[in-house]
Biopython code that builds the backbone (N, CA, C, O; Angstrom):
import numpy as np
from Bio.PDB.StructureBuilder import StructureBuilder

atoms = [
    (1, "MET", "N", (93.124, 65.919, 68.749)),
    (1, "MET", "CA", (92.312, 65.175, 67.523)),
    (1, "MET", "C", (92.324, 63.933, 68.093)),
    (1, "MET", "O", (91.285, 63.273, 68.131)),
    (2, "ARG", "N", (93.939, 63.287, 68.799)),
    (2, "ARG", "CA", (94.289, 62.156, 69.044)),
    (2, "ARG", "C", (92.955, 61.839, 70.463)),
    (2, "ARG", "O", (92.578, 60.740, 70.868)),
    (3, "ARG", "N", (92.600, 62.924, 70.834)),
    (3, "ARG", "CA", (91.785, 62.695, 72.581)),
    (3, "ARG", "C", (90.239, 62.326, 71.772)),
    (3, "ARG", "O", (89.409, 61.699, 72.430)),
    (4, "TYR", "N", (89.932, 62.698, 70.477)),
    (4, "TYR", "CA", (88.369, 62.226, 70.517)),
    (4, "TYR", "C", (88.644, 61.128, 69.712)),
    (4, "TYR", "O", (87.618, 60.448, 69.720)),
    (5, "ILE", "N", (89.701, 60.464, 68.849)),
    (5, "ILE", "CA", (89.446, 59.496, 68.429)),
    (5, "ILE", "C", (89.507, 57.453, 69.441)),
    (5, "ILE", "O", (89.192, 56.276, 69.261)),
    (6, "LEU", "N", (90.149, 58.388, 70.438)),
    (6, "LEU", "CA", (90.208, 58.044, 71.677)),
    (6, "LEU", "C", (89.327, 57.815, 72.582)),
    (6, "LEU", "O", (89.078, 56.816, 73.256)),
    (7, "LYS", "N", (88.828, 58.970, 72.519)),
    (7, "LYS", "CA", (87.239, 58.822, 73.502)),
    (7, "LYS", "C", (86.080, 57.942, 72.250)),
    (7, "LYS", "O", (85.016, 57.570, 72.745)),
    (8, "TYR", "N", (86.267, 57.667, 70.881)),
    (8, "TYR", "CA", (85.328, 56.899, 70.117)),
    (8, "TYR", "C", (85.880, 55.259, 70.108)),
    (8, "TYR", "O", (85.350, 54.180, 69.846)),
    (9, "ILE", "N", (86.810, 55.561, 70.403)),
    (9, "ILE", "CA", (87.486, 54.094, 70.459)),
    (9, "ILE", "C", (86.779, 53.458, 71.796)),
    (9, "ILE", "O", (86.098, 52.433, 71.768)),
    (10, "VAL", "N", (87.001, 54.086, 72.751)),
    (10, "VAL", "CA", (86.638, 53.522, 74.182)),
    (10, "VAL", "C", (85.965, 53.723, 74.348)),
    (10, "VAL", "O", (85.855, 53.375, 75.523)),
    (11, "TRP", "N", (84.435, 54.469, 73.849)),
    (11, "TRP", "CA", (83.440, 53.908, 73.423)),
    (11, "TRP", "C", (82.468, 53.266, 72.333)),
    (11, "TRP", "O", (81.243, 53.336, 72.434)),
    (12, "LEU", "N", (83.185, 52.580, 71.193)),
    (12, "LEU", "CA", (82.588, 51.577, 70.961)),
    (12, "LEU", "C", (83.182, 50.294, 71.610)),
    (12, "LEU", "O", (82.627, 49.220, 71.381)),
    (13, "ASP", "N", (84.357, 50.352, 72.463)),
    (13, "ASP", "CA", (84.136, 49.588, 73.183)),
    (13, "ASP", "C", (83.430, 48.241, 74.492)),
    (13, "ASP", "O", (83.395, 47.049, 74.798)),
    (14, "LYS", "N", (83.016, 49.534, 74.813)),
    (14, "LYS", "CA", (81.567, 49.818, 75.752)),
    (14, "LYS", "C", (80.653, 48.940, 75.369)),
    (14, "LYS", "O", (80.075, 47.999, 75.914)),
    (15, "VAL", "N", (80.630, 49.709, 73.743)),
    (15, "VAL", "CA", (78.539, 49.367, 72.884)),
    (15, "VAL", "C", (79.259, 47.463, 72.947)),
    (15, "VAL", "O", (78.773, 46.573, 73.644)),
    (16, "LEU", "N", (80.458, 47.313, 72.025)),
    (16, "LEU", "CA", (80.419, 45.887, 71.661)),
    (16, "LEU", "C", (80.860, 44.938, 73.192)),
    (16, "LEU", "O", (80.692, 43.732, 73.011)),
    (17, "ALA", "N", (81.221, 45.187, 74.179)),
    (17, "ALA", "CA", (81.551, 44.489, 74.972)),
    (17, "ALA", "C", (79.671, 44.574, 75.600)),
    (17, "ALA", "O", (79.108, 43.486, 75.475)),
    (18, "ASP", "N", (79.174, 45.205, 75.937)),
    (18, "ASP", "CA", (77.621, 45.279, 76.440)),
    (18, "ASP", "C", (76.632, 44.327, 74.929)),
    (18, "ASP", "O", (75.591, 43.675, 75.002)),
    (19, "LEU", "N", (77.192, 44.524, 74.155)),
    (19, "LEU", "CA", (76.902, 43.560, 73.174)),
    (19, "LEU", "C", (77.178, 41.822, 72.907)),
    (19, "LEU", "O", (76.410, 41.017, 72.381)),
    (20, "GLU", "N", (77.970, 41.691, 73.234)),
    (20, "GLU", "CA", (78.664, 40.621, 73.683)),
    (20, "GLU", "C", (78.028, 39.911, 75.381)),
    (20, "GLU", "O", (77.568, 38.772, 75.304)),
    (21, "GLN", "N", (78.026, 40.418, 76.446)),
    (21, "GLN", "CA", (77.859, 40.668, 77.551)),
    (21, "GLN", "C", (76.504, 39.790, 77.502)),
    (21, "GLN", "O", (76.256, 38.674, 77.958)),
    (22, "ALA", "N", (75.706, 40.732, 76.763)),
    (22, "ALA", "CA", (73.773, 40.189, 75.940)),
    (22, "ALA", "C", (73.867, 38.983, 75.380)),
    (22, "ALA", "O", (72.846, 38.342, 75.130)),
    (23, "LYS", "N", (75.314, 38.427, 75.061)),
    (23, "LYS", "CA", (74.883, 37.662, 74.064)),
    (23, "LYS", "C", (74.011, 37.803, 73.130)),
    (23, "LYS", "O", (73.002, 37.111, 72.995)),
    (24, "CYS", "N", (74.571, 39.271, 72.005)),
    (24, "CYS", "CA", (74.240, 38.940, 71.463)),
    (24, "CYS", "C", (75.192, 39.077, 69.546)),
    (24, "CYS", "O", (76.256, 39.658, 69.332)),
    (25, "THR", "N", (74.690, 38.648, 68.948)),
    (25, "THR", "CA", (75.524, 38.333, 67.276)),
    (25, "THR", "C", (75.081, 39.798, 66.657)),
    (25, "THR", "O", (74.046, 40.461, 66.587)),
    (26, "ILE", "N", (76.237, 39.900, 66.315)),
    (26, "ILE", "CA", (76.327, 40.762, 64.960)),
    (26, "ILE", "C", (76.889, 40.660, 63.722)),
    (26, "ILE", "O", (78.008, 40.175, 63.556)),
    (27, "LEU", "N", (76.279, 41.031, 62.934)),
    (27, "LEU", "CA", (76.786, 40.639, 61.157)),
    (27, "LEU", "C", (77.149, 41.555, 60.359)),
    (27, "LEU", "O", (76.753, 42.383, 59.539)),
    (28, "SER", "N", (78.470, 40.921, 61.127)),
    (28, "SER", "CA", (80.035, 41.991, 60.073)),
    (28, "SER", "C", (79.394, 42.696, 58.728)),
    (28, "SER", "O", (79.927, 43.775, 58.472)),
    (29, "ALA", "N", (78.400, 42.312, 57.865)),
    (29, "ALA", "CA", (78.359, 42.428, 56.828)),
    (29, "ALA", "C", (77.215, 43.844, 56.651)),
    (29, "ALA", "O", (77.268, 44.755, 55.824)),
    (30, "LYS", "N", (76.143, 43.592, 57.832)),
    (30, "LYS", "CA", (75.158, 44.825, 58.072)),
    (30, "LYS", "C", (75.875, 45.939, 58.894)),
    (30, "LYS", "O", (75.316, 47.005, 59.153)),
    (31, "SER", "N", (77.373, 45.580, 59.361)),
    (31, "SER", "CA", (77.329, 46.148, 60.428)),
    (31, "SER", "C", (78.768, 47.453, 59.674)),
    (31, "SER", "O", (79.623, 47.454, 58.789)),
    (32, "TYR", "N", (78.168, 48.489, 60.878)),
    (32, "TYR", "CA", (79.407, 50.329, 60.048)),
    (32, "TYR", "C", (79.677, 50.378, 61.968)),
    (32, "TYR", "O", (78.980, 50.600, 62.959)),
    (33, "PHE", "N", (80.931, 50.069, 61.710)),
    (33, "PHE", "CA", (81.350, 50.990, 63.096)),
    (33, "PHE", "C", (82.538, 52.096, 63.291)),
    (33, "PHE", "O", (83.090, 52.680, 64.224)),
    (34, "TYR", "N", (82.575, 52.068, 62.565)),
    (34, "TYR", "CA", (83.311, 53.197, 62.042)),
    (34, "TYR", "C", (83.683, 53.999, 60.358)),
    (34, "TYR", "O", (83.074, 53.663, 59.342)),
    (35, "LYS", "N", (84.570, 54.869, 60.369)),
    (35, "LYS", "CA", (84.883, 56.023, 59.685)),
    (35, "LYS", "C", (86.154, 56.037, 58.988)),
    (35, "LYS", "O", (87.256, 56.288, 59.476)),
    (36, "ASP", "N", (85.839, 55.700, 57.642)),
    (36, "ASP", "CA", (87.605, 55.642, 57.251)),
    (36, "ASP", "C", (88.416, 56.908, 56.838)),
    (36, "ASP", "O", (89.594, 56.608, 56.644)),
    (37, "LYS", "N", (88.188, 58.047, 56.670)),
    (37, "LYS", "CA", (88.409, 59.167, 57.159)),
    (37, "LYS", "C", (87.459, 60.761, 57.863)),
    (37, "LYS", "O", (86.242, 60.821, 57.689)),
    (38, "ILE", "N", (87.992, 61.587, 58.402)),
    (38, "ILE", "CA", (87.012, 62.392, 58.916)),
    (38, "ILE", "C", (88.071, 64.279, 58.427)),
    (38, "ILE", "O", (89.269, 64.473, 58.221)),
    (39, "ILE", "N", (86.865, 65.255, 58.425)),
    (39, "ILE", "CA", (87.544, 66.285, 57.915)),
    (39, "ILE", "C", (87.324, 67.233, 58.788)),
    (39, "ILE", "O", (86.175, 67.664, 58.688)),
    (40, "VAL", "N", (88.286, 68.009, 60.043)),
    (40, "VAL", "CA", (88.668, 68.819, 60.478)),
    (40, "VAL", "C", (89.161, 70.268, 60.072)),
    (40, "VAL", "O", (90.391, 70.311, 60.077)),
    (41, "VAL", "N", (88.601, 71.397, 59.742)),
    (41, "VAL", "CA", (88.784, 72.408, 59.973)),
    (41, "VAL", "C", (90.255, 72.065, 58.482)),
    (41, "VAL", "O", (91.429, 71.941, 58.830)),
    (42, "SER", "N", (90.047, 72.019, 57.716)),
    (42, "SER", "CA", (90.839, 71.570, 56.080)),
    (42, "SER", "C", (91.769, 71.039, 56.447)),
    (42, "SER", "O", (92.925, 71.277, 56.097)),
    (43, "TYR", "N", (91.353, 70.135, 57.308)),
    (43, "TYR", "CA", (92.517, 69.014, 57.428)),
    (43, "TYR", "C", (91.441, 67.297, 57.393)),
    (43, "TYR", "O", (90.591, 67.101, 58.261)),
    (44, "ARG", "N", (91.675, 66.406, 56.423)),
    (44, "ARG", "CA", (91.817, 65.406, 56.776)),
    (44, "ARG", "C", (91.857, 63.843, 57.354)),
    (44, "ARG", "O", (92.466, 63.110, 56.575)),
    (45, "TYR", "N", (91.552, 63.433, 58.064)),
    (45, "TYR", "CA", (92.606, 62.905, 58.988)),
    (45, "TYR", "C", (92.457, 60.778, 58.309)),
    (45, "TYR", "O", (91.406, 60.441, 57.764)),
    (46, "ASN", "N", (93.186, 60.111, 58.425)),
    (46, "ASN", "CA", (92.921, 59.382, 58.116)),
    (46, "ASN", "C", (93.865, 58.015, 58.137)),
    (46, "ASN", "O", (95.009, 58.407, 57.906)),
    (47, "GLY", "N", (93.865, 57.137, 58.247)),
    (47, "GLY", "CA", (94.363, 55.686, 59.680)),
    (47, "GLY", "C", (96.324, 55.869, 58.344)),
    (47, "GLY", "O", (97.274, 55.101, 58.495)),
    (48, "LYS", "N", (96.306, 56.811, 57.476)),
    (48, "LYS", "CA", (97.875, 56.810, 57.136)),
    (48, "LYS", "C", (98.588, 57.977, 57.123)),
    (48, "LYS", "O", (99.787, 58.085, 56.866)),
    (49, "GLY", "N", (97.435, 59.287, 57.552)),
    (49, "GLY", "CA", (98.725, 60.674, 58.857)),
    (49, "GLY", "C", (96.910, 62.076, 58.322)),
    (49, "GLY", "O", (95.703, 61.834, 58.352)),
    (50, "GLN", "N", (97.414, 62.917, 58.067)),
    (50, "GLN", "CA", (96.807, 64.173, 58.606)),
    (50, "GLN", "C", (97.330, 64.701, 56.855)),
    (50, "GLN", "O", (98.443, 64.667, 56.329)),
    (51, "TYR", "N", (96.107, 65.122, 56.369)),
    (51, "TYR", "CA", (96.559, 66.035, 55.439)),
    (51, "TYR", "C", (95.698, 67.291, 55.058)),
    (51, "TYR", "O", (94.693, 67.501, 55.737)),
    (52, "LEU", "N", (96.035, 68.223, 53.934)),
    (52, "LEU", "CA", (95.354, 69.200, 53.532)),
    (52, "LEU", "C", (93.914, 68.865, 52.791)),
    (52, "LEU", "O", (94.070, 68.289, 51.714)),
    (53, "GLU", "N", (92.419, 69.141, 53.197)),
    (53, "GLU", "CA", (91.886, 69.205, 52.175)),
    (53, "GLU", "C", (91.939, 69.607, 51.189)),
    (53, "GLU", "O", (92.189, 70.811, 51.229)),
    (54, "GLU", "N", (91.767, 69.007, 49.656)),
    (54, "GLU", "CA", (91.794, 69.977, 48.127)),
    (54, "GLU", "C", (91.010, 70.784, 48.772)),
    (54, "GLU", "O", (91.464, 71.557, 49.616)),
    (55, "LEU", "N", (89.548, 70.715, 48.430)),
    (55, "LEU", "CA", (89.288, 71.269, 47.988)),
    (55, "LEU", "C", (88.339, 72.724, 49.356)),
    (55, "LEU", "O", (87.370, 73.453, 49.144)),
    (56, "LYS", "N", (88.854, 72.636, 50.102)),
    (56, "LYS", "CA", (89.219, 73.812, 51.110)),
    (56, "LYS", "C", (90.519, 75.038, 50.446)),
    (56, "LYS", "O", (90.459, 76.255, 50.266)),
    (57, "VAL", "N", (91.380, 74.248, 50.270)),
    (57, "VAL", "CA", (92.153, 75.157, 49.758)),
    (57, "VAL", "C", (93.010, 75.152, 48.562)),
    (57, "VAL", "O", (94.180, 75.494, 48.392)),
    (58, "ALA", "N", (91.974, 74.598, 47.662)),
    (58, "ALA", "CA", (92.460, 74.190, 46.141)),
    (58, "ALA", "C", (92.980, 75.767, 46.044)),
    (58, "ALA", "O", (94.178, 75.824, 45.766)),
    (59, "LYS", "N", (92.278, 77.172, 46.229)),
    (59, "LYS", "CA", (92.663, 78.180, 45.300)),
    (59, "LYS", "C", (94.064, 78.699, 46.078)),
    (59, "LYS", "O", (94.623, 79.677, 45.581)),
    (60, "ILE", "N", (94.614, 78.126, 47.198)),
    (60, "ILE", "CA", (96.024, 78.933, 47.352)),
    (60, "ILE", "C", (96.877, 77.307, 47.133)),
    (60, "ILE", "O", (98.101, 77.258, 47.250)),
    (61, "ILE", "N", (96.458, 76.667, 46.968)),
    (61, "ILE", "CA", (97.074, 75.278, 45.847)),
    (61, "ILE", "C", (97.246, 75.720, 44.702)),
    (61, "ILE", "O", (98.401, 75.529, 44.320)),
    (62, "TYR", "N", (96.572, 76.258, 43.938)),
    (62, "TYR", "CA", (96.302, 76.221, 42.387)),
    (62, "TYR", "C", (96.872, 77.849, 42.047)),
    (62, "TYR", "O", (96.705, 78.434, 40.977)),
    (63, "TRP", "N", (97.508, 78.336, 43.137)),
    (63, "TRP", "CA", (97.306, 79.827, 42.269)),
    (63, "TRP", "C", (98.394, 80.038, 41.576)),
    (63, "TRP", "O", (99.417, 79.364, 41.697)),
    (64, "ARG", "N", (98.207, 81.245, 40.595)),
    (64, "ARG", "CA", (98.583, 81.370, 39.568)),
    (64, "ARG", "C", (99.887, 81.711, 39.517)),
    (64, "ARG", "O", (99.943, 81.892, 40.734)),
    (65, "ASP", "N", (101.234, 82.011, 39.079)),
    (65, "ASP", "CA", (102.442, 82.561, 38.578)),
    (65, "ASP", "C", (102.007, 84.216, 39.067)),
    (65, "ASP", "O", (100.887, 84.621, 38.755)),
    (66, "CYS", "N", (102.798, 84.975, 39.714)),
    (66, "CYS", "CA", (102.963, 86.545, 39.597)),
    (66, "CYS", "C", (103.781, 86.540, 37.958)),
    (66, "CYS", "O", (104.704, 85.861, 37.510)),
    (67, "GLU", "N", (102.956, 87.616, 37.388)),
    (67, "GLU", "CA", (103.685, 87.702, 36.327)),
    (67, "GLU", "C", (104.055, 89.074, 35.915)),
    (67, "GLU", "O", (104.391, 89.259, 34.745)),
    (68, "ASP", "N", (104.015, 90.482, 37.127)),
    (68, "ASP", "CA", (104.984, 91.458, 36.514)),
    (68, "ASP", "C", (104.556, 91.783, 39.090)),
    (68, "ASP", "O", (104.118, 91.363, 40.162)),
    (69, "ALA", "N", (105.207, 92.798, 38.310)),
    (69, "ALA", "CA", (105.360, 93.030, 40.149)),
    (69, "ALA", "C", (103.604, 93.570, 40.709)),
    (69, "ALA", "O", (103.145, 93.438, 41.844)),
    (70, "THR", "N", (102.958, 94.140, 39.578)),
    (70, "THR", "CA", (101.792, 95.074, 40.352)),
    (70, "THR", "C", (100.723, 93.789, 40.411)),
    (70, "THR", "O", (100.438, 93.100, 41.390)),
    (71, "SER", "N", (100.479, 93.742, 39.739)),
    (71, "SER", "CA", (99.924, 92.219, 39.887)),
    (71, "SER", "C", (99.908, 91.723, 41.138)),
    (71, "SER", "O", (98.825, 91.219, 41.432)),
    (72, "ALA", "N", (100.727, 91.691, 41.974)),
    (72, "ALA", "CA", (100.850, 90.618, 43.242)),
    (72, "ALA", "C", (100.431, 91.544, 44.140)),
    (72, "ALA", "O", (100.333, 91.249, 45.331)),
]
sb = StructureBuilder()
sb.init_structure("model")
sb.init_model(0)
sb.init_chain("A")
sb.init_seg("    ")
for serial, (resi, resn, name, xyz) in enumerate(atoms, 1):
    if name == "N":
        sb.init_residue(resn, " ", resi, " ")
    sb.init_atom(name, np.array(xyz, "f"), 0.0, 1.0, " ", f" {name:<3s}", serial, name[0])
structure = sb.get_structure()
């Protein structure tokens, strides 16, 4: 996961350097160069860390308590 993010940062740096070298200006209100979160194999990654994607594991998280040994 970290390699993916690093690869993206390196690519974005190259793109911005090319734009700067070409003396282009970018309007920040219309620019979107990042995602605030990504979801990979039931995990959600954001700037604060890695979390389980609740939609993918909801059945396990909200599993009912066992009422008797035969229903287990």
